[in-house]
C-alpha positions as CSV (number, residue, x, y, z in Angstrom):
1,M,105.8,97.9,107.4
2,S,105.8,94.2,107.6
3,H,102.1,93.7,106.5
4,Y,101.1,94.9,103.1
5,S,97.5,94.5,102.0
6,P,96.3,96.6,99.1
7,C,93.0,97.0,97.3
8,F,91.8,98.9,94.3
9,L,89.7,102.0,95.0
10,I,87.4,103.3,92.2
11,P,85.3,106.5,92.8
12,C,82.4,106.5,90.4
13,Y,79.8,109.1,89.4
14,N,77.7,108.3,86.4
15,H,80.4,106.3,84.7
16,G,78.2,103.3,84.1
17,A,79.2,103.0,80.5
18,A,83.0,102.7,81.3
19,I,83.4,101.2,84.8
20,G,82.5,97.6,83.8
21,A,85.5,97.5,81.4
22,V,87.8,99.0,84.1
23,V,86.7,96.4,86.7
24,D,87.1,93.5,84.2
25,A,90.7,94.7,83.4
26,L,91.6,95.0,87.1
27,K,90.4,91.4,87.8
28,A,93.6,90.1,86.2
29,F,95.6,91.5,89.2
30,E,93.6,89.5,91.7
31,L,93.2,92.3,94.3
32,P,90.0,93.2,96.0
33,I,88.1,96.2,94.5
34,V,86.3,98.9,96.5
35,I,83.9,101.0,94.4
36,V,82.4,104.2,95.8
37,D,79.1,105.2,94.2
38,D,79.2,109.0,94.5
39,G,75.4,109.5,94.3
40,S,75.1,108.3,90.7
41,E,71.9,108.2,88.7
42,E,69.8,105.1,88.3
43,P,71.5,103.6,85.1
44,T,74.9,103.7,86.8
45,K,73.4,102.4,90.1
46,T,72.1,99.4,88.2
47,V,75.5,98.7,86.7
48,L,77.2,99.0,90.0
49,D,74.7,96.7,91.7
50,T,75.5,94.1,89.2
51,L,79.3,94.5,89.6
52,S,79.0,94.3,93.4
53,Q,77.7,90.7,93.0
54,Q,81.2,89.6,91.8
55,D,83.7,88.1,94.2
56,D,86.1,90.6,95.8
57,V,84.1,93.6,94.7
58,T,82.7,95.8,97.5
59,L,80.3,98.7,96.8
60,H,80.1,101.6,99.2
61,R,77.3,104.0,98.3
62,L,76.9,107.7,99.0
63,E,73.4,108.8,98.7
64,E,74.3,112.4,97.7
65,N,77.1,113.4,95.4
66,Q,80.1,114.5,97.3
67,G,82.6,115.2,94.5
68,K,85.6,113.2,93.5
69,G,87.6,114.1,96.6
70,G,84.7,113.3,98.9
71,A,84.3,109.9,97.2
72,V,88.0,109.1,97.5
73,M,88.1,110.0,101.2
74,A,85.0,107.9,101.8
75,G,86.7,105.0,100.0
76,L,89.9,105.4,101.9
77,K,88.1,105.1,105.2
78,Q,86.1,102.1,104.0
79,A,89.3,100.4,102.8
80,Q,90.8,100.8,106.2
81,I,87.7,99.5,107.9
82,L,87.9,96.4,105.6
83,G,91.5,95.8,106.9
84,F,93.5,97.0,104.0
85,T,96.8,99.0,104.4
86,H,96.9,100.6,101.0
87,A,94.4,101.8,98.4
88,L,95.3,102.0,94.8
89,Q,93.1,104.7,93.3
90,I,91.9,104.1,89.7
91,D,89.6,106.5,87.8
92,A,86.4,105.0,86.6
93,D,86.4,106.7,83.2
94,G,89.2,104.6,81.6
95,Q,91.7,107.4,81.2
96,H,94.6,105.5,82.7
97,D,96.6,102.8,81.0
98,L,96.2,99.8,83.3
99,T,99.3,98.2,82.0
100,A,101.1,100.5,84.5
101,V,99.3,98.8,87.4
102,P,102.0,96.2,88.1
103,A,104.6,99.0,88.4
104,L,102.3,100.9,90.7
105,I,101.8,97.8,92.9
106,E,105.5,96.9,92.9
107,E,106.6,100.5,93.8
108,S,104.0,100.7,96.6
109,Q,105.0,97.3,98.0
110,T,108.7,98.2,97.8
111,H,108.1,101.6,99.5
112,P,105.0,101.0,101.6
113,D,105.4,104.3,103.6
114,S,105.4,106.4,100.3
115,L,102.6,107.9,98.2
116,I,103.1,106.5,94.7
117,S,101.6,108.5,91.9
118,G,101.4,108.2,88.2
119,K,103.4,110.8,86.2
120,P,101.2,111.3,83.1
121,I,102.4,110.7,79.6
122,Y,99.9,112.3,77.3
123,D,99.0,111.7,73.7
124,E,97.4,114.2,71.2
125,S,94.0,113.7,72.8
126,V,94.8,115.8,75.9
127,P,93.0,119.2,75.8
128,K,95.5,122.1,75.8
129,S,93.6,123.9,78.5
130,R,94.0,120.9,80.8
131,L,97.7,120.7,79.9
132,Y,98.4,124.4,80.6
133,G,96.3,124.2,83.8
134,R,98.7,121.5,85.0
135,Y,101.7,123.8,84.3
136,I,100.1,126.5,86.4
137,T,99.2,124.2,89.3
138,H,102.8,122.8,89.2
139,F,104.1,126.3,89.6
140,W,102.0,126.8,92.7
141,V,102.7,123.4,94.2
142,T,106.5,124.1,93.8
143,L,106.0,127.3,95.7
144,E,103.8,125.7,98.4
145,T,106.3,123.0,99.1
146,L,109.5,125.0,98.4
147,S,110.6,121.9,96.5
148,T,110.5,120.3,93.0
149,T,109.8,116.9,94.6
150,I,106.2,116.9,93.4
151,K,106.4,116.4,89.6
152,D,102.6,116.1,89.1
153,S,99.8,116.6,91.6
154,M,96.7,116.0,89.5
155,C,97.0,112.5,88.3
156,G,94.3,110.2,89.9
157,F,96.4,107.0,89.5
158,R,97.8,106.5,92.9
159,A,98.7,104.2,95.8
160,Y,97.9,105.7,99.2
161,P,99.4,104.5,102.5
162,L,96.1,104.5,104.4
163,A,97.3,105.2,108.0
164,Q,99.2,108.4,107.2
165,T,96.8,109.6,104.5
166,L,93.7,109.3,106.8
167,K,95.6,111.0,109.6
168,V,96.3,114.0,107.4
169,I,92.7,114.0,106.2
170,E,91.4,114.1,109.7
171,V,93.6,117.0,110.7
172,S,93.3,119.1,107.6
173,S,89.8,118.3,106.0
174,P,90.9,118.8,102.4
175,G,88.6,119.8,99.6
176,K,86.0,117.3,98.4
177,R,86.0,117.9,94.6
178,M,88.7,118.3,91.9
179,D,91.0,120.2,94.3
180,F,91.4,117.0,96.5
181,D,94.2,115.3,94.5
182,I,96.4,118.4,94.6
183,E,95.7,119.3,98.2
184,I,96.2,115.9,99.7
185,M,99.6,115.5,98.0
186,V,100.8,118.8,99.2
187,R,99.7,118.1,102.8
188,L,101.2,114.6,102.7
189,Y,104.5,116.2,101.6
190,W,104.2,118.7,104.5
191,D,103.6,115.7,106.8
192,G,106.9,114.2,105.7
193,C,105.5,111.5,103.4
194,D,107.9,110.4,100.7
195,I,106.4,110.8,97.2
196,R,107.4,108.6,94.2
197,Y,106.3,108.4,90.6
198,I,105.9,105.9,87.8
199,D,105.2,106.9,84.2
200,T,101.6,106.4,83.2
201,K,100.0,106.9,79.8
202,V,96.8,109.0,80.0
203,I,94.3,109.4,77.2
204,Y,91.1,111.5,76.9
205,P,88.6,109.4,74.9
206,E,86.4,111.3,72.5
207,D,83.2,110.0,74.1
208,G,84.6,110.2,77.6
209,L,82.6,111.7,80.5
210,S,84.4,114.4,82.4
211,H,83.0,116.0,85.5
212,F,85.6,118.8,85.5
213,D,83.8,122.1,85.5
214,A,86.2,124.6,83.9
215,F,84.9,127.6,85.8
216,K,83.8,126.2,89.2
217,D,86.7,123.7,89.6
218,N,89.3,126.3,88.6
219,V,87.8,128.7,91.1
220,R,88.0,126.0,93.8
221,I,91.6,125.1,92.8
222,S,92.6,128.8,92.9
223,K,91.1,129.2,96.4
224,M,92.9,126.0,97.5
225,H,96.2,127.3,96.3
226,S,95.7,130.6,98.2
227,L,94.9,128.6,101.3
228,L,97.9,126.4,100.9
229,F,100.2,129.3,100.2
230,F,99.3,131.1,103.4
231,S,99.3,127.9,105.3
232,M,102.8,127.3,104.0
233,L,104.3,130.5,105.3
234,P,104.7,129.5,109.0
235,K,106.1,126.1,107.7
236,I,109.0,127.8,105.8
237,P,111.8,126.9,108.3
238,R,110.7,123.2,108.5
239,L,110.3,123.0,104.7
240,L,113.8,124.5,104.2
241,A,115.2,122.0,106.6
242,M,113.5,119.2,104.6
243,K,115.0,120.7,101.5
244,R,118.5,120.7,102.9
245,K,118.1,117.1,104.2
246,N,117.1,115.9,100.8
247,S,119.5,118.1,98.7
248,Q,121.8,115.2,97.9
249,H,119.0,113.7,95.8
250,W,118.3,116.8,93.8
251,S,121.4,116.9,91.5
252,A,120.0,114.4,89.1
253,R,116.8,116.5,88.9
254,K,118.4,119.9,88.5
255,E,118.4,119.9,84.8
256,R,114.9,118.6,84.5
257,G,113.6,121.2,86.8
258,T,115.3,124.0,84.8
259,I,113.6,123.0,81.6
260,L,110.3,122.4,83.3
261,G,110.6,125.8,84.9
262,I,111.0,127.4,81.5
263,K,107.9,125.6,80.2
264,L,105.9,126.7,83.3
265,L,107.1,130.2,82.8
266,L,105.9,130.3,79.3
267,A,102.6,128.6,80.1
268,T,101.8,131.1,82.8
269,Y,102.6,134.0,80.5
270,S,100.6,132.5,77.6
271,L,97.5,131.8,79.8
272,L,97.4,134.7,82.1
273,G,99.3,137.5,80.4
274,R,102.1,139.7,81.4
275,K,100.5,141.6,84.3
276,A,99.3,138.5,86.0
277,F,102.6,136.8,85.6
278,S,104.4,139.8,87.1
279,L,102.2,139.6,90.2
280,M,102.8,135.9,90.6
281,L,106.6,136.5,90.1
282,K,106.9,138.7,93.2
283,P,106.4,136.0,96.0
284,V,108.4,133.5,93.9
285,M,111.4,135.7,93.7
286,Y,111.0,136.8,97.3
287,Y,111.4,133.1,98.2
288,Y,114.5,132.8,96.1
289,W,115.8,136.0,97.6
290,L,115.3,134.5,101.1
291,T,116.8,131.1,100.3
292,G,119.4,131.8,97.6
293,K,122.2,132.9,99.8
294,V,124.9,132.8,97.2
295,A,122.9,134.8,94.6
296,R,121.7,137.2,97.2
297,E,125.2,137.9,98.6
298,A,126.7,138.3,95.1
299,S,123.9,140.7,94.2
300,E,124.5,142.7,97.4
301,D,128.2,142.8,96.7
302,Y,127.6,144.1,93.2
303,L,125.0,146.7,94.1
304,Q,127.3,148.0,96.9
305,R,130.1,148.5,94.3
306,V,127.7,150.4,92.1
307,A,126.6,152.6,95.0
308,T,130.3,153.2,96.0
309,Y,131.2,154.1,92.4
310,T,128.2,156.4,91.9
311,G,127.9,157.8,95.4
312,E,124.2,156.8,95.5
313,K,122.2,154.7,97.9
314,P,122.5,150.9,97.2
315,L,119.7,149.3,95.3
316,S,117.7,146.4,96.6
317,S,119.0,142.9,95.9
318,Y,115.4,141.6,95.9
319,H,114.5,144.0,93.1
320,H,117.7,142.8,91.3
321,L,116.4,139.2,91.4
322,L,112.9,140.4,90.5
323,S,114.3,142.1,87.4
324,F,116.1,138.9,86.5
325,G,112.7,137.0,86.6
326,E,111.1,139.6,84.3
327,T,114.0,139.3,81.9
328,M,113.6,135.5,81.8
329,L,110.1,136.2,80.5
330,D,111.4,138.8,78.1
331,K,113.8,136.1,76.6
332,L,110.9,133.6,76.1
333,A,108.6,136.3,74.7
334,A,111.2,137.4,72.3
335,W,111.8,133.9,71.1
336,K,108.1,133.2,70.9
337,G,107.9,136.1,68.4
338,D,105.8,138.4,70.6
339,F,108.2,141.2,70.2
340,D,109.1,142.9,66.9
341,V,110.7,146.2,65.9
342,S,107.7,148.1,67.4
343,N,108.9,147.0,70.8
344,L,112.4,148.3,70.1
345,T,114.1,151.6,70.0
346,I,117.3,150.9,68.0
347,T,120.3,153.1,68.4
348,G,123.2,152.6,66.0
349,G,121.3,150.6,63.4
350,E,123.3,152.3,60.7
351,H,126.3,150.3,61.9
352,F,124.9,147.0,60.8
353,R,122.6,147.9,57.9
354,H,125.4,147.9,55.4
355,L,126.5,144.5,56.7
356,V,123.0,143.2,56.0
357,E,122.9,144.7,52.5
358,D,126.4,143.3,51.6
359,K,125.5,139.9,53.2
360,R,128.7,140.1,55.3
361,G,129.2,138.1,58.4
362,A,129.8,139.8,61.7
363,V,130.6,139.1,65.4
364,L,128.3,140.7,68.0
365,I,129.7,140.8,71.5
366,G,127.0,141.1,74.2
367,S,126.9,140.5,77.9
368,H,124.7,139.4,80.8
369,L,123.4,143.0,80.9
370,G,119.8,143.1,79.8
371,N,118.6,140.8,77.1
372,I,120.6,140.0,74.0
373,E,117.8,137.6,72.9
374,L,116.2,140.7,71.5
375,C,118.2,140.0,68.4
376,R,115.4,137.5,67.7
377,A,113.0,140.4,67.4
378,L,115.5,142.2,65.2
379,S,115.9,139.2,62.9
380,R,112.2,139.4,62.1
381,R,112.9,142.7,60.3
382,H,116.0,141.4,58.6
383,S,114.8,138.0,57.6
384,G,117.8,137.2,55.5
385,V,120.2,137.3,58.5
386,K,121.0,134.0,60.3
387,I,122.1,134.6,63.9
388,N,124.1,132.0,65.8
389,A,124.3,132.5,69.6
390,L,127.0,130.7,71.5
391,V,125.8,129.3,74.8
392,F,128.3,128.1,77.4
393,T,126.0,125.8,79.3
394,E,125.6,122.0,79.7
395,H,121.9,122.5,79.4
396,A,122.0,124.2,76.0
397,E,120.7,121.3,74.0
398,Q,117.6,120.9,76.2
399,F,117.1,124.6,76.3
400,N,117.3,124.7,72.5
401,S,114.7,121.9,72.3
402,V,112.3,124.1,74.4
403,M,112.9,127.0,72.2
404,D,112.2,124.9,69.1
405,E,108.8,124.0,70.7
406,V,108.1,127.7,71.3
407,N,109.0,128.7,67.7
408,A,110.5,126.2,65.3
409,D,110.9,129.0,62.7
410,A,113.2,131.2,64.8
411,S,116.1,132.5,62.8
412,V,118.4,132.3,65.8
413,N,120.5,129.2,66.4
414,L,121.7,128.3,69.9
415,M,125.1,126.7,69.7
416,S,126.4,124.8,72.7
417,V,130.1,125.1,73.3
418,S,132.3,124.2,76.3
419,N,135.3,126.1,75.2
420,L,136.5,128.3,72.3
421,G,139.0,125.9,70.8
422,P,140.1,125.5,67.1
423,E,137.1,123.3,66.3
424,T,134.8,126.1,67.3
425,A,136.7,128.7,65.4
426,I,136.6,126.6,62.2
427,M,132.9,126.0,62.5
428,L,132.2,129.7,63.1
429,Q,134.5,130.8,60.3
430,Q,132.3,128.9,57.9
431,K,129.2,130.7,59.2
432,I,130.9,134.1,58.9
433,D,131.9,133.3,55.3
434,D,128.3,132.4,54.6
435,G,127.2,135.9,55.8
436,E,125.8,134.8,59.1
437,W,126.2,136.6,62.5
438,V,127.8,135.2,65.6
439,V,126.7,136.4,69.0
440,I,128.8,135.8,72.1
441,V,129.0,137.3,75.6
442,G,132.2,138.9,76.9
443,D,131.6,139.2,80.6
444,R,131.9,135.6,81.9
445,T,135.1,133.7,82.4
446,S,135.5,130.3,80.7
447,V,133.8,127.3,82.2
448,T,136.9,125.1,81.6
449,R,139.8,127.7,81.5
450,E,138.9,130.3,84.1
451,G,142.4,131.4,84.5
452,R,142.7,132.8,80.9
453,V,141.5,136.3,81.7
454,V,142.4,139.9,81.3
455,M,142.0,142.2,84.3
456,A,140.2,145.4,83.4
457,D,138.7,148.2,85.6
458,F,134.9,147.7,86.0
459,L,133.0,149.9,88.4
460,G,136.2,151.2,90.0
461,E,138.0,147.9,90.6
462,P,139.9,145.4,88.5
463,A,137.7,142.5,87.4
464,P,138.5,139.4,85.3
465,F,137.2,139.3,81.8
466,P,137.6,136.2,79.5
467,Q,140.2,136.3,76.7
468,G,138.2,133.8,74.6
469,P,135.5,135.9,73.0
470,F,138.0,138.6,71.9
471,V,140.6,136.2,70.7
472,L,137.9,134.3,68.7
473,A,136.7,137.5,67.1
474,S,140.2,138.3,66.0
475,V,140.6,134.9,64.4
476,L,137.4,135.3,62.5
477,K,138.6,138.6,61.0
478,A,135.1,139.9,60.8
479,P,133.6,143.3,61.8
480,V,132.8,143.3,65.5
481,L,129.9,145.2,67.1
482,L,128.8,145.6,70.7
483,L,125.2,144.8,71.5
484,F,123.2,145.9,74.6
485,G,119.5,145.4,75.0
486,L,117.9,147.1,78.0
487,R,114.3,147.0,79.2
488,D,112.7,150.4,79.5
489,E,111.5,150.2,83.2
490,Q,109.3,153.3,82.8
491,S,107.2,151.9,79.9
492,Q,103.8,150.5,80.6
493,T,104.1,147.9,77.8
494,P,107.2,145.9,77.0
495,H,109.8,148.2,75.3
496,F,113.5,147.9,75.0
497,N,116.4,150.2,74.0
498,V,118.8,148.3,71.8
499,H,122.2,149.7,71.3
500,F,124.7,148.8,68.5
501,E,128.2,150.2,68.6
502,P,131.0,149.6,66.1
503,F,133.9,148.0,68.1
504,Y,136.6,146.8,65.7
505,D,136.8,146.0,62.0
506,P,138.4,143.6,62.7
507,I,140.1,143.0,66.0
508,R,143.9,142.7,65.4
509,L,146.2,141.0,67.8
510,P,149.7,141.3,66.2
511,R,152.5,139.0,67.1
512,G,154.9,140.5,69.6
513,K,152.2,142.9,70.9
514,R,149.4,140.4,71.4
515,E,149.0,140.8,75.2
516,E,149.1,144.6,75.0
517,A,146.6,144.7,72.1
518,L,144.3,142.2,73.9
519,Q,144.5,144.3,77.1
520,E,143.4,147.4,75.2
521,V,140.5,145.6,73.5
522,V,139.2,144.2,76.8
523,E,139.5,147.5,78.6
524,Q,137.4,149.2,75.9
525,Y,134.8,146.5,76.2
526,A,134.8,146.9,80.0
527,K,134.3,150.7,79.7
528,R,131.3,150.3,77.4
529,L,129.8,147.6,79.6
530,E,130.2,149.8,82.6
531,H,128.6,152.7,80.7
532,Y,125.4,150.7,79.9
533,T,125.4,149.0,83.3
534,L,125.1,152.3,85.0
535,K,122.0,153.1,82.8
536,A,120.2,150.0,84.2
537,P,122.1,148.5,87.2
538,L,119.4,146.1,88.1
539,Q,119.6,144.5,84.7
540,W,123.1,143.0,85.1
541,Y,122.7,139.3,85.9
542,N,126.0,137.8,87.0
543,F,124.9,136.3,90.3
544,F,128.4,135.3,91.5
545,K,131.3,137.1,93.0
546,F,132.4,138.7,89.7
547,W,135.5,140.4,90.9
548,Q,137.0,137.2,92.4
549,L,138.6,134.4,90.4
550,T,137.7,131.0,91.8
551,S,136.4,128.0,90.0
552,S,133.2,128.1,92.1
553,N,132.3,131.4,90.4
554,N,131.3,129.7,87.2
555,D,127.6,129.9,87.9
556,K,126.1,127.9,85.0
557,S,122.5,128.3,86.0
558,H,122.1,131.9,84.8
559,G,123.7,131.5,81.4
């Protein structure tokens, strides 16, 4: 676009006390200002009439209140009539930090075909209900676009390209009230509009006037999301094509999306409860089942092996992914402290009670079967036990920070490690000596040394198991227990069967017979993992070709 002519657009409804200061602040940027009076009462009308006498201020008056969306749409049309190519929307209530205006203008001028939006940075004044509401909306917008491109869809600090925006408005007739900001952004994305963000501080003044009706506007937004979701369904092939086209830009956002997804998951659960979350989970996981070819094929391969081994009909890979989604919530709920021993049926508790009484350190070997984060619930009963969980993922520090936000008093420490070298052993030995427990999984090959495995029969065929966890346990010379935590699928309320089994005390790998001894240890682990996997086959969450050794099998996203 060779011609770039922007103006400010301010929708106003009874913000007479605040809009004068906003207009004065915007004067420094020397751009024309279009104010839309959305049927305000007389005191605000008087203020707006006075402001309209200033140079470069145009007042467009709606005799009846249309709602924020209606006012913005009227202002966009008026801006185009006046010859402008872009409208920079600014709220009249003073919430936005106008020091971000130069960045908004620069980004819009550099990318004139893009919608530029503020990405809010909140201070402590933000109402928690509004913050959690944004998490819920972000969840739905991600589903409606099949993309994480839209980072925030509710901020009213934006630069609209007028031609494309008005074309979309004419075709789709979006909502006229608080649902407008969300809907127009989703529909612009559907229309192929690039969406970019700049950081914007947002405050909620104590004496600020908000027209957000908690009941009516949330109902409108819920109806809008329902409409957008069903409108999205026939667009799935094109949206997936857009996703593939832009996939090269997503690697830098992958980590951020993972952590945001965790927060959204927790917010949905906290606001709506378990039943509502489970209902919302179904279409989300169905989407991932449709689009996640690698995970789906790995799941089908695993479930077919289970069926061949047991002689039963193969289970559904969709239900396998759905179970994984439920377990992700279980992990967060356990960490949040919502589960305690009343949610657990513990088998084999006698095998660790003496360790607690004697303040002895121990190694617990778990797996990607079920939920070993249930040790968080267990630690609430044995408050003197410090549990260290080894996490083999590059996102462990960020995940740990989220968990600290959820429950800073959790007595489980996530420890990020990339390999089980001497430094790790020395660090863990000190924790064992201090009477702490170390939890590690034994069913995923090393991220950096995949070839260091022991082949052991699992579901009827040899499969590669990592040497590291078992060698580490032998070096620590501590009692070793196996830990399996399975969700009771028949229970109406969250309930879990937690199994502790004595394994070795300690694991010994004598010189000269090290390989034979290690083979025996891993085979015993594989047998016990197989035993519990068959009790709950949909709760084993290794979504890669487990029986094949290739570097691409190190799926870090489900750690």
